[in-house]
DSSP file (Angstrom, degrees, kcal/mol; ACC not computed):
  #  RESIDUE AA STRUCTURE BP1 BP2  ACC     N-H-->O    O-->H-N    N-H-->O    O-->H-N    TCO  KAPPA ALPHA  PHI   PSI    X-CA   Y-CA   Z-CA
    1    1 A M              0   0    0      0, 0.0     2,-0.4     0, 0.0    20,-0.1   0.000 360.0 360.0 360.0 135.3    0.1    9.5   -8.4
    2    2 A T        -     0   0    0     18,-0.1     2,-0.5     0, 0.0     0, 0.0  -0.912 360.0-125.4-114.5 137.5    2.1    6.9  -10.2
    3    3 A I        -     0   0    0     -2,-0.4     2,-0.3     2,-0.0    14,-0.1  -0.683  25.7-131.5 -80.0 123.2    3.3    3.6   -8.7
    4    4 A R        -     0   0    0     -2,-0.5     2,-1.5    12,-0.2     3,-0.4  -0.565  13.7-129.7 -73.0 137.8    7.0    3.3   -9.1
    5    5 A R        +     0   0    0     -2,-0.3    -1,-0.1     1,-0.2    -2,-0.0  -0.325  57.9 139.4 -87.5  54.2    7.9   -0.1  -10.4
    6    6 A A        +     0   0    0     -2,-1.5     2,-0.4    10,-0.1    -1,-0.2   0.885  67.2  48.8 -66.5 -38.5   10.5   -0.9   -7.8
    7    7 A S  S    S-     0   0    0     -3,-0.4     5,-0.0     2,-0.1    -1,-0.0  -0.829  73.6-149.9-103.0 144.8    9.4   -4.5   -7.5
    8    8 A S  S    S+     0   0    0     -2,-0.4    -1,-0.1     2,-0.0     4,-0.1   0.597  71.0  77.3 -87.5 -10.6    8.9   -6.5  -10.6
    9    9 A G  S    S-     0   0    0      2,-0.3    -2,-0.1     1,-0.1     0, 0.0  -0.075  94.7 -97.0 -92.1-169.3    6.1   -8.7   -9.3
   10   10 A R  S    S+     0   0    0     41,-0.0    42,-3.5    42,-0.0     2,-0.4   0.545 100.3  72.2 -83.5  -9.2    2.5   -8.4   -8.6
   11   11 A H  E     -A   51   0A   0     40,-0.2     2,-0.3    41,-0.1    -2,-0.3  -0.861  66.1-149.0-117.7 144.6    3.0   -7.5   -4.9
   12   12 A L  E     -A   50   0A   0     38,-3.2    38,-2.1    -2,-0.4     2,-0.2  -0.815  14.2-131.8-107.4 147.7    4.4   -4.5   -3.2
   13   13 A T  E  >  -A   49   0A   0     -2,-0.3     4,-2.1    36,-0.2     5,-0.2  -0.515  28.7-109.4 -87.9 164.4    6.3   -4.3    0.0
   14   14 A I  H  > S+     0   0    0     34,-0.5     4,-2.9     1,-0.2     5,-0.2   0.925 119.6  52.9 -61.6 -45.0    5.4   -1.9    2.8
   15   15 A P  H  > S+     0   0    0      0, 0.0     4,-2.4     0, 0.0    -1,-0.2   0.881 108.3  51.6 -59.5 -35.4    8.6    0.2    2.2
   16   16 A E  H  > S+     0   0    0      2,-0.2     4,-2.3     1,-0.2    -2,-0.2   0.918 112.2  45.3 -65.3 -42.8    7.7    0.5   -1.5
   17   17 A V  H  X S+     0   0    0     -4,-2.1     4,-2.4     2,-0.2     5,-0.2   0.923 113.4  49.7 -66.4 -44.4    4.2    1.7   -0.7
   18   18 A C  H  X>S+     0   0    0     -4,-2.9     5,-2.2     1,-0.2     4,-1.5   0.909 112.1  48.5 -61.0 -42.2    5.5    4.1    1.9
   19   19 A D  H  <5S+     0   0    0     -4,-2.4    -1,-0.2    -5,-0.2    -2,-0.2   0.918 111.2  50.0 -63.8 -43.4    8.0    5.5   -0.6
   20   20 A D  H  <5S+     0   0    0     -4,-2.3    -2,-0.2     1,-0.2    -1,-0.2   0.885 117.6  39.5 -62.8 -39.7    5.4    5.8   -3.3
   21   21 A L  H  <5S-     0   0    0     -4,-2.4    -1,-0.2    -5,-0.1    -2,-0.2   0.630 107.0-124.7 -85.3 -15.0    3.0    7.7   -0.9
   22   22 A G  T  <5 +     0   0    0     -4,-1.5     2,-0.3     1,-0.3    -3,-0.2   0.872  67.3 127.0  72.0  37.1    5.8    9.7    0.8
   23   23 A I      < -     0   0    0     -5,-2.2    -1,-0.3    -6,-0.2     2,-0.1  -0.803  61.2-105.1-122.1 164.1    4.8    8.5    4.3
   24   24 A S     >  -     0   0    0     -2,-0.3     4,-1.9     1,-0.1     5,-0.1  -0.443  30.3-114.4 -82.7 162.4    6.7    6.9    7.1
   25   25 A R  H  > S+     0   0    0      1,-0.2     4,-2.4     2,-0.2     5,-0.2   0.881 117.7  55.9 -62.5 -38.6    6.3    3.3    8.0
   26   26 A S  H  > S+     0   0    0      1,-0.2     4,-2.1     2,-0.2    -1,-0.2   0.875 104.9  52.4 -65.0 -35.9    4.7    4.2   11.3
   27   27 A T  H  > S+     0   0    0      2,-0.2     4,-2.7     1,-0.2    -1,-0.2   0.921 108.0  51.7 -63.1 -43.2    2.1    6.2    9.5
   28   28 A F  H  X S+     0   0    0     -4,-1.9     4,-2.5     1,-0.2    -2,-0.2   0.936 111.0  46.9 -58.6 -46.2    1.3    3.2    7.3
   29   29 A Y  H  X S+     0   0    0     -4,-2.4     4,-2.3     2,-0.2    -1,-0.2   0.833 110.0  53.5 -68.6 -30.8    0.9    1.0   10.4
   30   30 A D  H  X S+     0   0    0     -4,-2.1     4,-1.6     2,-0.2    -1,-0.2   0.937 110.9  46.8 -63.2 -46.7   -1.3    3.7   12.0
   31   31 A W  H  <>S+     0   0    0     -4,-2.7     5,-3.5     1,-0.2     6,-0.8   0.901 111.2  52.3 -60.4 -40.8   -3.5    3.7    8.9
   32   32 A R  H ><5S+     0   0    0     -4,-2.5     3,-1.5     4,-0.2    -1,-0.2   0.919 107.6  50.8 -63.5 -43.3   -3.6   -0.1    8.9
   33   33 A A  H 3<5S+     0   0    0     -4,-2.3    -1,-0.2     1,-0.3    -2,-0.2   0.831 113.1  46.6 -62.4 -32.1   -4.7   -0.2   12.6
   34   34 A K  T 3<5S-     0   0    0     -4,-1.6    -1,-0.3    -5,-0.1    -2,-0.2   0.353 116.3-117.2 -90.3   5.2   -7.5    2.3   11.7
   35   35 A R  T < 5S+     0   0    0     -3,-1.5    -3,-0.2    -4,-0.2    -2,-0.1   0.849  85.5 115.8  60.0  37.4   -8.4    0.2    8.6
   36   36 A K      < +     0   0    0     -5,-3.5    -4,-0.2    -8,-0.1    -5,-0.1   0.473  50.8  89.8-108.2  -8.6   -7.5    3.1    6.3
   37   37 A A  S    S-     0   0    0     -6,-0.8     3,-0.1     1,-0.1    -9,-0.0  -0.398  90.3 -87.4 -85.5 163.3   -4.6    1.4    4.6
   38   38 A P        -     0   0    0      0, 0.0    -1,-0.1     0, 0.0    17,-0.1  -0.340  62.3 -80.0 -64.8 155.2   -4.8   -0.7    1.4
   39   39 A P        -     0   0    0      0, 0.0    12,-0.4     0, 0.0     2,-0.3  -0.317  55.0-168.8 -61.3 136.1   -5.6   -4.4    2.0
   40   40 A C        -     0   0    0     10,-0.1     2,-0.3    -3,-0.1    10,-0.2  -0.811  12.1-155.2-120.1 160.2   -2.5   -6.5    3.0
   41   41 A F  E     -B   49   0A   0      8,-2.3     8,-2.3    -2,-0.3     2,-0.4  -0.982  19.1-124.0-134.7 154.0   -1.8  -10.1    3.4
   42   42 A K  E     -B   48   0A   0     -2,-0.3     6,-0.2     6,-0.2     5,-0.1  -0.803  16.4-142.2-102.2 131.9    0.8  -11.8    5.5
   43   43 A L    >   -     0   0    0      4,-3.3     3,-2.4    -2,-0.4    -1,-0.0  -0.412  35.9 -99.7 -79.9 163.5    3.5  -14.1    4.2
   44   44 A P  T 3  S+     0   0    0      0, 0.0    -1,-0.1     0, 0.0    -2,-0.0   0.794 125.1  56.2 -56.1 -27.9    4.6  -17.2    6.2
   45   45 A N  T 3  S-     0   0    0      2,-0.1     3,-0.1     1,-0.0    -3,-0.0   0.452 122.2-106.6 -84.3   1.4    7.6  -15.3    7.4
   46   46 A G  S <  S+     0   0    0     -3,-2.4     2,-0.1     1,-0.3    -1,-0.0   0.253  75.7 135.0  95.5 -12.7    5.4  -12.6    8.8
   47   47 A D        -     0   0    0     -5,-0.1    -4,-3.3     1,-0.1    -1,-0.3  -0.384  50.6-128.8 -68.4 148.5    6.2   -9.9    6.1
   48   48 A L  E     - B   0  42A   0     -6,-0.2   -34,-0.5    -3,-0.1     2,-0.3  -0.745  24.2-174.4 -97.8 147.3    3.2   -8.0    4.7
   49   49 A R  E     -AB  13  41A   0     -8,-2.3    -8,-2.3    -2,-0.3     2,-0.4  -0.959  13.6-148.6-135.3 156.0    2.5   -7.6    1.0
   50   50 A I  E     -A   12   0A   0    -38,-2.1   -38,-3.2    -2,-0.3     2,-0.2  -0.994  24.4-121.2-125.8 126.5    0.0   -5.6   -0.9
   51   51 A R  E  >  -A   11   0A   0     -2,-0.4     4,-2.4   -12,-0.4   -40,-0.2  -0.477  20.6-131.8 -64.8 133.4   -1.3   -6.8   -4.3
   52   52 A R  H  > S+     0   0    0    -42,-3.5     4,-2.6     1,-0.2     5,-0.2   0.889 107.3  52.0 -55.4 -42.5   -0.6   -4.1   -6.9
   53   53 A A  H  > S+     0   0    0    -43,-0.3     4,-2.3     1,-0.2    -1,-0.2   0.892 109.3  49.8 -63.4 -39.7   -4.2   -4.2   -8.2
   54   54 A D  H  > S+     0   0    0      2,-0.2     4,-2.4    -3,-0.2    -1,-0.2   0.898 111.2  49.8 -64.8 -40.2   -5.5   -3.7   -4.6
   55   55 A Y  H  X S+     0   0    0     -4,-2.4     4,-2.3     2,-0.2    -2,-0.2   0.927 111.3  47.8 -64.1 -46.0   -3.2   -0.8   -4.1
   56   56 A E  H  X S+     0   0    0     -4,-2.6     4,-2.1     1,-0.2    -2,-0.2   0.901 112.8  48.7 -63.4 -41.1   -4.2    0.8   -7.4
   57   57 A S  H  X S+     0   0    0     -4,-2.3     4,-2.4     2,-0.2    -1,-0.2   0.897 109.4  53.1 -63.9 -40.7   -7.9    0.3   -6.6
   58   58 A W  H  X S+     0   0    0     -4,-2.4     4,-2.0     1,-0.2    -2,-0.2   0.909 109.0  49.2 -60.9 -43.6   -7.4    1.8   -3.2
   59   59 A L  H  X S+     0   0    0     -4,-2.3     4,-2.3     1,-0.2    -1,-0.2   0.907 109.7  51.6 -63.0 -41.8   -5.8    4.9   -4.7
   60   60 A V  H  X S+     0   0    0     -4,-2.1     4,-2.4     1,-0.2    -2,-0.2   0.916 108.5  51.2 -62.0 -42.7   -8.7    5.3   -7.2
   61   61 A R  H  X S+     0   0    0     -4,-2.4     4,-2.1     1,-0.2    -1,-0.2   0.892 109.5  50.6 -62.6 -38.9  -11.2    5.1   -4.3
   62   62 A L  H  X S+     0   0    0     -4,-2.0     4,-1.7     1,-0.2    -1,-0.2   0.913 110.5  49.1 -63.8 -41.8   -9.3    7.9   -2.4
   63   63 A E  H  X S+     0   0    0     -4,-2.3     4,-1.1     1,-0.2    -2,-0.2   0.893 110.3  51.0 -64.3 -39.7   -9.3   10.1   -5.5
   64   64 A E  H  < S+     0   0    0     -4,-2.4     3,-0.3     1,-0.2    -1,-0.2   0.890 109.5  50.2 -65.5 -39.2  -13.0    9.5   -6.0
   65   65 A K  H  < S+     0   0    0     -4,-2.1    -1,-0.2     1,-0.2    -2,-0.2   0.842 109.8  51.9 -66.4 -32.5  -13.7   10.5   -2.3
   66   66 A A  H  <        0   0    0     -4,-1.7    -1,-0.2     1,-0.2    -2,-0.2   0.712 360.0 360.0 -77.5 -20.2  -11.6   13.6   -2.7
   67   67 A A     <        0   0    0     -4,-1.1    -1,-0.2    -3,-0.3    -2,-0.2   0.479 360.0 360.0 -77.1 360.0  -13.5   14.8   -5.9
């Protein structure tokens, strides 16, 4: 799986992650509630972001578990 470079920064938005994974936003939030989603942090305005490095590490861990 390749991360699309929709955002130019080090952080991904929830819609970018959902698009990359091919999941709905509600699925992402279900995973987050179950602590299965990649680590997020909250901006002062309440929006969530995911560090690109954390997202990539999370994907690698999923691949390792599947092997």
